[in-house]
N, C-alpha and C positions, 0 to 999 in steps of 0.2 A: 504494500500500500504506500510505500514511500516514493513511488514513481507514478504519479497520477497521469503522466504524459505517455505511459506505455501503450495505450490504445492508439494514440495518434502516431507514435513512432513505429509501431509494428502492426499496421492495419491488416495485413494478410493473415496474421495469427488469428484474428477475430473473424475475418471474412469466411474462413473455412472451418471454423470451430462450431460445435454444437452447444458447448457449455463454457462459460467463463466464471472464474471464482475470484472474488475480491476478498482476500483473507485479512485478518487482523482488524476486523471491523470494530473491535473493542477499543482500538487506539484512535478512532476517527476524530474524537474530540481533542486529543492531544496533538495530533499531526495536522499540518496544514493541507488537508486533502478534501476535495469536494467529490464525495462518492457518487452523488446524483449525476454530476457531470461525467464521471467515468462511465456510468451506466448508459447515459445518453449517447456518448461517443461510441460505445460498443454497439448499441442498437442502430445507430446511423449507418454503420459499416455492415451490420448483419441483423436485420430486423427479426430474424428467427432465433437469435442467440438467447439461450437461457442463462441468465446471470444470477449468481448466488453471492450474497454477501455473508461471509462466515467469520467465526472466531474459533480457532482451535483451542484457545485458552478457556473460553466460557462455554463452548459447545454450540453457540448460536448458529442455527441453520445447517449444522453438520448432518443431522438425520435426513433432512430434506434432500441435501446434495447426494448422500449415499443412495437414497431411494431412487433418484433420477438416474444415477450411474448404473445401478443394478437393474433398472427397468428395461 
């Protein structure tokens, strides 16, 4: 999450992906990152992209991500 420009810098990664994960969401208030902007950037490149915001530390959205991967 410390690289909010990653979507713009590597658009092909997102264009051909089915899922994108923005991890460390528990640090979003501490870091100078606009998560909503990252999500918007990803969806502009690939409107079908499933984007998950997760925190491995708190477990936020981990179950949902696992379910989609296993489905």
